[in-house]
C-alpha positions as CSV (number, residue, x, y, z in Angstrom):
1,E,254.6,129.6,-57.6
2,R,256.2,129.4,-54.2
3,G,253.1,130.8,-52.5
4,R,250.9,128.5,-54.4
5,R,252.9,125.5,-53.2
6,H,252.7,126.8,-49.6
7,G,248.9,127.1,-49.7
8,R,248.5,123.6,-51.1
9,S,250.6,122.1,-48.3
10,V,248.6,124.0,-45.7
11,L,245.3,122.7,-47.1
12,Q,246.6,119.1,-47.2
13,A,247.8,119.4,-43.6
14,A,244.4,120.6,-42.4
15,L,242.6,117.8,-44.3
16,A,244.9,115.2,-42.7
17,A,244.2,116.7,-39.3
18,G,240.5,116.4,-39.8
19,I,240.6,112.8,-40.9
20,A,242.8,111.9,-37.9
21,T,240.4,113.6,-35.5
22,Q,237.4,111.6,-36.9
23,A,239.4,108.4,-36.6
24,V,240.4,109.0,-33.0
25,T,236.8,109.8,-32.1
26,L,235.5,106.5,-33.7
27,V,238.1,104.4,-31.9
28,A,237.3,106.1,-28.6
29,F,233.6,105.4,-29.1
30,C,234.1,101.8,-29.9
31,A,236.7,101.1,-27.2
32,G,234.2,99.8,-24.6
33,R,232.6,97.2,-27.0
34,P,234.7,94.5,-28.7
35,W,234.2,93.5,-32.3
36,T,232.4,90.1,-32.5
37,K,231.5,87.8,-35.3
38,G,229.4,85.1,-33.7
39,G,228.3,86.9,-30.6
40,S,229.0,89.7,-28.2
41,A,230.0,90.0,-24.6
42,D,226.4,90.3,-23.4
43,G,225.3,87.2,-25.1
44,S,223.5,88.7,-28.1
45,T,223.7,86.7,-31.4
46,G,224.4,87.9,-34.9
47,T,227.2,89.9,-36.5
48,T,226.9,93.3,-35.0
49,L,228.8,96.1,-33.4
50,G,228.3,96.0,-29.7
51,A,228.6,99.7,-29.6
52,F,225.3,100.1,-31.5
53,K,223.4,97.5,-29.4
54,R,220.3,98.9,-27.8
55,P,220.2,98.7,-24.0
56,V,218.2,96.0,-22.2
57,G,214.6,96.9,-21.8
58,Y,214.4,99.0,-24.9
59,S,211.1,98.3,-26.8
60,R,209.8,99.2,-30.3
61,R,206.5,98.7,-32.0
62,P,206.1,94.9,-32.5
63,L,206.1,93.4,-36.0
64,R,202.8,92.3,-37.4
65,P,202.2,88.6,-36.9
66,S,202.3,86.5,-40.0
67,R,199.0,84.6,-39.6
68,F,196.8,82.8,-37.0
69,E,194.8,80.2,-38.9
70,D,197.4,77.4,-38.3
71,G,197.3,77.9,-34.5
72,P,199.5,79.7,-32.1
73,D,201.5,76.6,-31.1
74,K,203.3,76.2,-34.4
75,E,206.9,77.4,-34.4
76,G,207.3,80.6,-36.2
77,E,203.6,81.2,-36.8
78,G,201.6,83.8,-35.0
79,R,204.7,85.2,-33.3
80,G,206.0,88.7,-33.3
81,E,209.2,90.3,-32.3
82,W,210.6,93.7,-31.5
83,Q,213.0,95.2,-33.9
84,G,216.6,95.2,-32.6
85,D,216.3,92.4,-30.1
86,A,217.7,89.7,-32.5
87,G,214.7,87.5,-31.8
88,K,215.4,87.2,-28.1
89,F,212.0,88.5,-27.0
90,T,209.3,86.6,-28.8
91,V,205.5,86.9,-28.3
92,N,202.8,84.4,-29.2
93,W,200.0,86.7,-30.2
94,G,197.6,83.8,-30.5
95,D,197.5,83.2,-26.8
96,P,194.5,85.1,-25.3
97,R,196.3,85.6,-22.0
98,I,199.0,87.7,-23.5
99,G,199.2,91.0,-21.7
100,R,197.1,89.9,-18.8
101,Q,198.1,89.1,-15.2
102,I,195.3,86.8,-14.1
103,D,195.3,84.3,-11.2
104,P,194.5,80.8,-12.4
105,S,192.3,80.3,-9.4
106,S,190.0,83.2,-10.2
107,D,186.7,83.1,-12.1
108,L,188.2,85.1,-15.0
109,W,190.5,82.2,-15.8
110,E,187.5,79.9,-16.2
111,D,185.9,82.5,-18.6
112,L,189.0,82.4,-20.7
113,E,189.1,78.6,-20.9
114,E,185.3,78.4,-21.6
115,P,184.6,77.9,-25.4
116,Q,182.9,80.6,-27.3
117,S,179.8,78.6,-28.1
118,S,178.9,78.2,-24.4
119,R,178.6,81.9,-23.7
120,G,175.3,83.5,-23.0
121,S,173.2,85.5,-25.4
122,S,174.3,88.8,-23.8
123,F,177.4,88.7,-26.1
124,E,175.3,88.4,-29.2
125,D,174.8,91.4,-31.4
126,S,171.4,92.9,-31.4
127,Q,169.4,93.8,-34.6
128,E,169.4,97.5,-33.6
129,D,173.1,97.7,-34.2
130,F,172.6,96.8,-37.8
131,E,169.7,99.1,-38.5
132,E,170.7,102.0,-40.7
133,R,170.1,105.3,-39.0
134,P,168.6,108.2,-41.1
135,R,171.3,110.3,-42.5
136,K,171.3,113.9,-41.3
137,R,171.1,116.3,-44.2
138,A,174.1,118.6,-44.3
139,P,173.2,122.3,-44.5
140,R,173.7,123.8,-48.0
141,R,176.7,126.1,-48.3
142,R,175.8,129.6,-49.4
143,R,177.9,132.3,-50.7
144,R,178.6,134.9,-48.0
145,M,177.0,138.3,-48.8
146,R,179.2,141.3,-48.8
147,T,176.8,143.3,-46.8
148,R,175.0,142.7,-43.5
149,S,171.8,140.7,-44.0
150,E,168.8,139.4,-42.2
151,E,167.5,135.8,-42.7
152,E,164.3,134.0,-42.0
153,R,164.6,130.2,-41.4
154,D,162.1,127.5,-41.4
155,D,161.7,124.7,-38.8
156,D,164.6,122.7,-40.4
157,G,166.9,125.6,-40.3
158,W,166.8,126.3,-44.0
159,V,166.9,129.9,-45.2
160,K,163.5,131.0,-46.6
161,R,164.2,134.7,-47.3
162,R,167.3,136.9,-47.1
163,E,167.3,140.6,-47.6
164,P,170.0,143.3,-47.1
165,W,170.2,144.8,-43.7
166,R,168.7,148.3,-43.4
167,P,168.2,150.7,-40.6
168,P,165.0,150.2,-38.5
169,I,163.3,153.2,-39.9
170,F,163.5,151.8,-43.5
171,R,162.5,148.2,-42.7
172,R,159.4,146.6,-44.1
173,E,156.9,145.9,-41.4
174,A,153.6,144.0,-41.7
175,G,150.6,146.3,-41.9
176,R,152.6,149.4,-42.3
177,R,153.6,151.3,-45.4
178,E,157.3,151.5,-46.0
179,V,158.8,154.9,-45.3
180,G,162.0,155.4,-47.3
181,R,163.7,157.5,-49.8
182,Q,162.2,155.8,-52.8
183,S,162.5,158.0,-55.9
184,R,160.9,155.7,-58.3
185,R,158.3,152.9,-58.4
186,E,159.2,149.3,-58.2
187,P,159.2,147.7,-61.6
188,R,156.1,145.7,-62.5
189,Q,156.4,142.0,-62.5
190,R,156.2,140.7,-66.0
191,S,155.2,137.1,-67.0
192,G,157.8,134.8,-68.3
193,S,161.3,133.9,-67.3
194,A,164.2,136.3,-67.2
195,A,165.7,134.7,-70.3
196,E,162.4,135.2,-72.3
197,Q,162.3,138.8,-71.2
198,R,165.9,139.4,-72.3
199,E,165.2,137.8,-75.6
200,E,162.1,140.0,-76.1
201,E,164.1,143.1,-75.4
202,Q,166.9,142.0,-77.7
203,I,164.4,141.3,-80.5
204,K,162.8,144.7,-79.9
205,Y,166.0,146.6,-80.4
206,E,167.4,144.5,-83.2
207,P,167.9,146.4,-86.5
208,P,165.6,145.5,-89.3
209,A,166.5,142.6,-91.6
210,R,166.8,144.9,-94.6
211,P,168.9,148.1,-94.6
212,V,166.8,151.3,-94.4
213,N,167.3,154.0,-97.0
214,L,167.1,157.2,-94.9
215,E,167.4,159.5,-97.9
216,A,164.3,157.8,-99.5
217,M,162.4,158.1,-96.3
218,A,163.3,161.8,-96.1
219,Q,162.1,162.4,-99.6
220,K,158.7,161.0,-98.8
221,G,157.8,164.0,-96.7
222,L,157.2,162.0,-93.5
223,P,156.3,164.1,-90.4
224,I,159.3,165.1,-88.3
225,V,159.5,163.1,-85.1
226,N,160.2,165.1,-81.9
227,L,162.8,163.0,-79.9
228,Y,162.0,164.9,-76.7
229,Q,158.5,163.3,-76.7
230,L,159.9,159.8,-76.9
231,E,160.6,157.9,-73.7
232,P,163.9,155.9,-73.5
233,N,162.4,152.7,-74.8
234,D,160.5,154.4,-77.6
235,F,163.6,156.5,-78.4
236,Y,165.8,153.5,-79.1
237,F,163.0,151.6,-80.8
238,Y,162.5,154.4,-83.3
239,L,166.2,154.9,-84.0
240,I,167.3,151.3,-84.1
241,R,164.2,149.4,-85.3
242,E,162.6,151.9,-87.6
243,L,165.5,153.9,-88.9
244,G,168.0,151.1,-88.8
245,I,170.6,153.1,-86.9
246,Q,173.3,151.2,-85.1
247,R,172.9,150.9,-81.4
248,M,176.2,152.6,-80.7
249,H,175.1,155.6,-82.8
250,A,171.7,155.7,-81.0
251,K,173.4,155.9,-77.6
252,I,175.7,158.7,-78.9
253,I,172.8,160.7,-80.2
254,R,170.9,160.4,-76.9
255,H,174.1,161.4,-75.0
256,Y,174.5,164.5,-77.1
257,L,170.8,165.5,-76.8
258,F,170.4,165.2,-73.0
259,T,174.0,165.6,-71.7
260,K,175.5,168.1,-74.1
261,G,172.3,169.9,-75.1
262,A,172.7,169.5,-78.8
263,Q,169.8,171.0,-80.8
264,D,171.1,170.4,-84.3
265,F,172.0,166.9,-85.4
266,R,174.7,168.3,-87.7
267,D,176.7,169.3,-84.6
268,I,177.1,165.7,-83.5
269,N,180.5,164.9,-84.8
270,A,180.7,161.4,-83.3
271,I,178.3,159.9,-86.0
272,P,178.8,159.7,-89.8
273,S,178.0,162.9,-91.8
274,G,175.5,161.1,-94.0
275,L,173.6,160.0,-90.9
276,R,173.6,163.5,-89.6
277,E,172.1,165.0,-92.7
278,S,169.4,162.3,-93.0
279,L,168.5,162.4,-89.3
280,A,168.0,166.2,-89.5
281,K,165.3,165.7,-92.2
282,L,163.5,163.0,-90.2
283,A,163.7,164.0,-86.5
284,S,164.2,167.1,-84.3
285,A,165.3,167.9,-80.8
286,G,162.2,169.6,-79.6
287,A,158.8,170.1,-81.2
288,A,159.2,171.7,-84.7
289,D,155.6,173.0,-84.6
290,W,156.1,175.0,-81.4
291,K,156.4,178.7,-82.1
292,T,158.3,181.0,-79.7
293,L,155.9,183.9,-79.4
294,A,158.1,185.9,-77.0
295,E,161.3,185.5,-75.0
296,R,162.1,188.2,-72.5
297,E,165.0,188.6,-70.1
298,S,164.7,190.6,-66.9
299,T,167.4,192.8,-65.4
300,D,167.8,190.2,-62.6
301,G,168.5,187.4,-65.2
302,T,165.1,185.8,-65.2
303,V,164.0,184.6,-68.6
304,K,160.4,184.0,-69.6
305,V,159.3,182.3,-72.8
306,A,155.9,182.0,-74.3
307,Y,155.3,179.1,-76.7
308,G,152.6,178.9,-79.2
309,L,151.1,175.4,-79.6
310,P,149.8,174.0,-82.9
311,D,146.2,174.1,-81.6
312,G,146.4,177.9,-81.2
313,H,146.9,178.0,-77.4
314,A,149.9,179.5,-75.6
315,I,151.9,178.3,-72.5
316,E,154.7,179.9,-70.5
317,S,157.9,178.8,-68.9
318,V,160.3,180.7,-66.7
319,L,164.0,180.2,-66.0
320,M,165.2,181.8,-62.7
321,P,169.0,182.0,-62.0
322,Y,170.1,182.8,-58.4
323,Q,173.3,184.3,-57.0
324,D,174.2,181.0,-55.2
325,G,174.4,179.2,-58.5
326,R,171.0,177.6,-58.5
327,R,168.9,177.6,-61.7
328,T,165.2,176.8,-61.4
329,A,162.8,176.2,-64.2
330,C,159.1,177.0,-63.7
331,V,156.9,175.0,-66.1
332,S,153.2,174.8,-66.9
333,S,150.9,171.8,-66.6
334,Q,147.7,173.1,-68.2
335,V,146.6,175.7,-70.8
336,G,144.7,178.0,-68.5
337,C,143.3,176.9,-65.1
338,A,139.9,175.9,-63.8
339,M,140.6,176.8,-60.1
340,G,139.5,180.5,-60.5
341,C,141.9,182.1,-58.1
342,V,141.0,185.8,-58.1
343,F,144.6,187.2,-58.0
344,C,146.1,184.8,-60.6
345,A,146.3,185.8,-64.2
346,T,146.0,182.1,-65.3
347,G,142.8,181.6,-63.2
348,Q,141.3,184.7,-64.9
349,M,142.0,183.1,-68.4
350,G,139.8,180.0,-67.7
351,F,140.6,176.4,-68.5
352,K,141.5,175.3,-72.1
353,R,143.1,171.8,-72.0
354,H,145.6,169.6,-70.2
355,L,149.2,169.4,-71.4
356,T,150.6,166.0,-72.2
357,S,153.5,164.5,-70.2
358,S,155.8,165.1,-73.2
359,E,154.8,168.8,-73.4
360,I,155.4,169.3,-69.7
361,F,158.8,167.5,-70.0
362,E,159.9,169.4,-73.0
363,Q,159.6,172.8,-71.2
364,A,162.2,171.7,-68.7
365,A,164.3,169.9,-71.4
366,R,164.6,173.0,-73.5
367,F,165.9,175.0,-70.5
368,S,168.3,172.1,-69.6
369,A,169.7,171.9,-73.1
370,K,170.2,175.7,-73.2
371,L,172.2,175.6,-69.9
372,R,174.2,172.5,-71.0
373,R,175.4,174.3,-74.1
374,Q,176.7,177.0,-71.8
375,G,178.5,174.5,-69.6
376,L,175.9,174.9,-66.8
377,R,173.2,172.6,-65.3
378,L,169.5,172.9,-64.4
379,S,169.2,172.6,-60.6
380,S,165.5,172.2,-59.9
381,V,162.1,172.3,-61.5
382,V,158.9,173.7,-60.0
383,L,155.4,173.1,-61.4
384,L,154.1,176.5,-60.4
385,G,153.3,177.7,-63.9
386,M,150.0,177.8,-65.7
387,G,147.4,175.3,-64.4
388,E,146.7,173.0,-61.5
389,P,149.2,170.2,-61.6
390,L,147.2,167.7,-59.5
391,A,144.2,168.2,-61.7
392,N,146.3,166.7,-64.5
393,F,147.7,164.0,-62.2
394,E,148.7,161.2,-64.6
395,N,150.6,163.4,-67.0
396,V,152.3,165.3,-64.3
397,V,153.5,162.2,-62.5
398,K,154.8,160.8,-65.7
399,A,156.6,164.0,-66.6
400,V,158.1,164.2,-63.1
401,R,159.6,160.7,-63.5
402,R,161.1,161.6,-66.9
403,I,162.6,164.8,-65.5
404,H,164.2,162.8,-62.7
405,D,165.5,160.0,-65.0
406,E,166.5,161.8,-68.1
407,L,167.5,165.3,-66.9
408,D,169.3,164.0,-63.8
409,I,167.3,166.2,-61.4
410,G,166.7,164.7,-57.9
411,M,163.1,164.1,-56.7
412,R,163.7,166.4,-53.8
413,H,164.5,169.2,-56.2
414,I,161.1,169.0,-57.9
415,T,158.2,170.9,-56.4
416,I,154.5,170.3,-57.2
417,S,152.0,173.1,-56.3
418,T,148.3,172.6,-55.7
419,V,145.4,174.7,-54.4
420,G,144.5,171.7,-52.1
421,L,142.9,168.9,-54.0
422,V,142.6,166.5,-51.1
423,P,142.1,163.1,-53.0
424,E,145.0,163.9,-55.3
425,I,147.2,164.8,-52.4
426,K,146.6,161.4,-50.8
427,R,147.1,159.8,-54.2
428,L,150.4,161.6,-54.6
429,A,151.5,160.3,-51.2
430,E,150.9,156.7,-52.3
431,E,153.3,157.3,-55.3
432,Q,156.2,157.8,-52.9
433,L,157.9,160.3,-55.3
434,Q,159.7,162.2,-52.5
435,V,158.9,165.5,-54.3
436,T,158.2,168.7,-52.4
437,L,154.5,169.4,-52.0
438,A,153.5,173.1,-52.0
439,I,149.9,173.9,-51.0
440,S,148.4,177.3,-51.8
441,L,146.8,178.4,-48.5
442,H,146.6,182.3,-48.6
443,A,144.1,182.3,-45.7
444,A,143.7,180.5,-42.4
445,N,139.9,180.3,-42.2
446,D,137.3,179.1,-44.6
447,E,135.5,182.4,-45.0
448,E,138.5,184.4,-46.2
449,R,140.0,181.5,-48.2
450,S,136.8,180.9,-50.1
451,K,136.9,184.5,-51.3
452,L,140.4,184.1,-52.7
453,L,140.2,180.4,-53.8
454,P,136.7,179.1,-54.8
455,M,137.9,175.5,-54.5
456,N,137.9,176.0,-50.7
457,K,134.1,175.5,-50.8
458,R,134.7,171.9,-51.9
459,Y,137.9,171.2,-49.8
460,P,137.9,173.4,-46.7
461,V,140.9,174.3,-44.6
462,A,140.5,171.4,-42.1
463,S,140.5,168.7,-44.8
464,V,143.5,170.3,-46.6
465,M,145.5,170.4,-43.3
466,Q,144.6,166.8,-42.6
467,A,145.7,165.7,-46.1
468,A,149.0,167.6,-45.6
469,R,149.7,165.9,-42.3
470,E,149.0,162.5,-43.9
471,Y,151.4,163.3,-46.8
472,W,154.1,164.2,-44.3
473,E,153.5,161.0,-42.2
474,V,153.6,158.7,-45.3
475,T,156.5,160.2,-47.3
476,G,158.5,161.9,-44.5
477,R,158.7,165.0,-46.6
478,R,158.1,168.4,-45.1
479,V,155.1,170.2,-46.6
480,S,155.4,173.8,-47.8
481,F,152.4,176.3,-47.6
482,E,152.2,179.1,-50.1
483,W,151.0,182.4,-48.8
484,T,150.6,185.3,-51.2
485,L,151.0,188.6,-49.2
486,I,148.3,191.1,-50.2
487,A,148.6,194.5,-48.6
488,G,145.9,195.2,-45.9
489,E,144.2,191.8,-46.3
490,N,146.4,188.9,-45.1
491,D,149.7,190.5,-44.1
492,T,148.7,191.7,-40.6
493,P,150.2,190.3,-37.3
494,E,146.7,188.9,-36.4
495,K,146.6,186.9,-39.6
496,A,150.1,185.6,-38.9
497,Q,149.0,184.4,-35.4
498,E,146.0,182.6,-36.9
499,L,148.3,181.0,-39.5
500,G,150.9,180.0,-36.8
501,K,148.2,178.3,-34.6
502,L,146.8,176.5,-37.6
503,I,150.2,175.0,-38.6
504,Y,151.3,174.3,-35.0
505,L,148.2,172.3,-34.2
506,N,147.6,170.5,-37.5
507,C,150.8,170.1,-39.4
508,P,153.9,170.9,-37.2
509,G,157.2,171.2,-38.9
510,A,155.7,172.7,-42.1
511,H,157.3,175.5,-43.9
512,V,155.7,178.8,-45.1
513,N,156.7,180.4,-48.4
514,L,155.7,184.1,-48.4
515,I,155.1,185.5,-51.9
516,P,154.6,189.2,-52.5
517,L,151.7,189.7,-54.9
518,N,152.4,190.2,-58.6
519,P,149.8,192.8,-59.7
520,T,147.4,191.7,-62.5
521,N,144.7,193.6,-64.5
522,G,141.9,191.5,-63.1
523,Y,142.7,192.1,-59.4
524,S,143.0,195.4,-57.6
525,G,145.1,194.2,-54.6
526,G,148.8,195.2,-54.2
527,P,151.9,193.7,-52.7
528,S,152.8,194.2,-49.0
529,Q,155.4,196.6,-47.7
530,R,158.7,195.4,-46.2
531,E,157.8,196.4,-42.7
532,A,154.6,194.3,-42.8
533,V,156.4,191.3,-44.2
534,A,159.1,191.5,-41.5
535,K,156.4,191.6,-38.7
536,F,154.6,188.7,-40.3
537,V,157.8,186.6,-40.3
538,D,158.6,187.4,-36.6
539,T,155.1,186.5,-35.5
540,L,155.3,183.1,-37.2
541,R,158.6,182.4,-35.4
542,Q,156.9,182.8,-32.1
543,F,154.9,179.6,-33.0
544,G,158.0,177.7,-34.2
545,V,157.0,178.0,-37.9
546,E,159.8,178.7,-40.4
547,A,159.0,181.2,-43.1
548,T,160.9,182.3,-46.2
549,V,160.1,185.4,-48.2
550,R,160.4,184.7,-52.0
551,V,162.3,187.4,-53.9
552,R,160.2,189.1,-56.5
553,R,161.7,188.3,-59.9
554,G,160.9,189.3,-63.4
555,I,158.5,192.1,-62.6
556,D,159.6,194.1,-65.6
557,I,158.9,191.2,-68.0
558,D,155.5,190.0,-66.7
559,A,157.1,186.9,-65.2
560,G,154.0,186.2,-63.1
561,C,151.9,183.2,-63.8
562,G,149.9,183.7,-67.0
563,Q,150.7,187.4,-67.4
564,L,152.6,187.0,-70.7
565,A,150.0,184.8,-72.3
566,E,147.4,187.3,-71.1
567,R,149.1,190.0,-73.0
568,F,148.8,188.0,-76.2
569,Q,145.1,187.5,-75.6
570,E,144.7,191.3,-75.2
571,L,146.4,191.8,-78.5
572,N,144.2,189.1,-80.1
573,V,147.2,187.3,-81.3
574,T,146.8,183.5,-81.2
575,A,149.5,180.9,-81.6
576,A,148.0,179.7,-84.9
577,E,148.4,183.2,-86.3
578,A,151.9,183.5,-85.1
579,L,152.9,180.1,-86.7
580,P,154.4,180.3,-90.2
581,A,152.2,179.2,-93.1
582,R,152.7,175.7,-94.5
């Protein structure tokens, strides 16, 4: 209690001291100016504190005059005053001579006294001052692009065209074909607005008005639909529009078929069980009428499959795994071949028919699904099997696009082989597919090449080399030349020099793929020895030509082109006989 009282007294003393200090300061400030009621020592009027009087000469912004229409001479009208001067300094704003120091004897004084009506026309406003000038159109604000862009403007400065910036080598130039890494064609322009197109697509994939009874459809004995043969649009149209399957389930089915490699619909656990059972009776992953005539596996891991088609013909496909992890599928494009190459088993069979695009695609899709089920992936596809791919141009190009889009294989990992059909090579260049073109050369002059490849009589070596150079200039893709090494015929250093000069002068930068011959019954030649192959490669290097020797694979399983199908012909076993009776 005692300490509490002591603290209160100290606080009161401090407060009293502060008040006293403020009072002394105020008194000292006002000591020089007396307190006046009617006036101050300096003559100012009004009840003020002289200490707060502004010094003489202090000016503020003048007050706004009240009005001028009654004339400036009237007391209290048209007068302004400065704040703080108590009306001492008054100004008549109606007097035109305010703010001017003019000698009354000068001409300017007469101008001020002259009435307004007597002035000349030079003071009158001209009509041009009242004419409305054309308004300048403000530029339209556009959203800034996230990437660098190039613009073309018209005479008024408006943007006519804007496209994303691209390196000079990929720019579009007038009169020159665009050279770029374009993996697919530009979509065709369809008629109608974008809203109409979206509406058409939505109607196309809308489920039917009435629910579909899949069990009843299965009991009717309808033909089984091969989903591998349907392109993406047809795939969804069949499942959603015809079978009445939900769009979500249709996407799941496609994901399981092409990403997980499912072959049986009963293994797709992400869709209802009833749908699985019904779908297994109506559709299949792969042609149900293809018969596997033979499937052989070599000691080096190469797998060769011979399929029997419903029309009684047979085709072959080969899967080649490599030690570096690559897995390449070799597929056929025709049944037989019409080119008549003397050392090729398929050429000795003769031509039967073209394969459809879906049949070409299914060969690669079956290998891809097999690898997907093992947790692996198909790396590349080569069309080096039975047939001449460019002779079946439309179906081959369509199949290549499907392999790229649906199996996720890059265009640069797809190879198309040809004996040298010059018009089709130029046509392939215009497609801008960015695939690898492999031309079967096998000889560097027309005389020797015509003996091995009869097609050389129609398209000689010079025209083939010119087409290869044009393909490289248009697409920017390096051309590969196939050279089958035959012992004692085209594996000598002299032949290598002739080949090196031909490539160096006509198609520089090309690559040579050396292939040891696979013996066949219709040709007596044999493969080259290792020493001859090494000398051949060294000779090509002297001309700056790169060469790669292909490893012989699947010799023990007749993996050569057409050899397995040839065996079935020797046994007189056709695909129709091998198919089960219906």
